[in-house]
C-alpha positions in Angstrom: -44.6 -27.5 -183.9 -44.4 -29.7 -180.5 -42.0 -31.5 -179.9 -42.0 -34.9 -178.3 -39.9 -36.8 -176.0 -39.5 -40.4 -175.7 -37.0 -42.2 -173.4 -36.0 -45.6 -173.4 -34.3 -47.4 -170.8 -32.7 -50.7 -170.3 -34.8 -53.1 -167.9 -31.7 -53.6 -165.1 -31.3 -52.9 -162.1 -28.8 -50.3 -160.4 -27.1 -52.0 -157.6 -27.7 -50.9 -154.4 -24.2 -49.6 -153.8 -24.8 -47.1 -156.4 -28.3 -46.1 -155.7 -27.0 -45.1 -152.4 -24.3 -43.1 -153.7 -26.5 -41.1 -156.0 -29.1 -40.7 -153.3 -26.7 -39.8 -151.3 -25.0 -36.8 -153.8 -28.4 -35.7 -154.3 -29.3 -35.2 -150.4 -25.8 -33.3 -150.0 -26.2 -31.2 -153.2 -26.7 -27.2 -152.5 -30.3 -25.9 -152.8 -31.6 -22.5 -153.6 -31.4 -20.3 -150.4 -30.2 -23.9 -148.6 -33.5 -24.5 -147.8 -33.1 -27.9 -148.4 -36.5 -28.9 -149.5 -35.6 -31.6 -151.7 -37.2 -35.6 -151.0 -36.0 -38.1 -153.0 -37.8 -41.3 -153.7 -36.7 -44.7 -155.2 -38.8 -46.9 -156.6 -37.1 -50.6 -157.6 -40.5 -52.1 -157.8 -41.2 -52.7 -161.5 -45.0 -52.5 -161.1 -45.1 -49.5 -159.1 -42.6 -47.6 -161.4 -45.2 -48.5 -164.6 -48.1 -47.2 -162.5 -45.9 -43.9 -161.4 -45.3 -43.8 -165.6 
């Protein structure tokens, strides 16, 4: 038996100052062996988000 998870999100934008705080926290978070190879992309355009989904 396979499980399927679907998520529903509100169609609201995150305020730019909140998004900056979230991304800053992620960039300053520790990584394995301090390699820091993580890249973050913040896609705010609804059409691009649909294409990525």
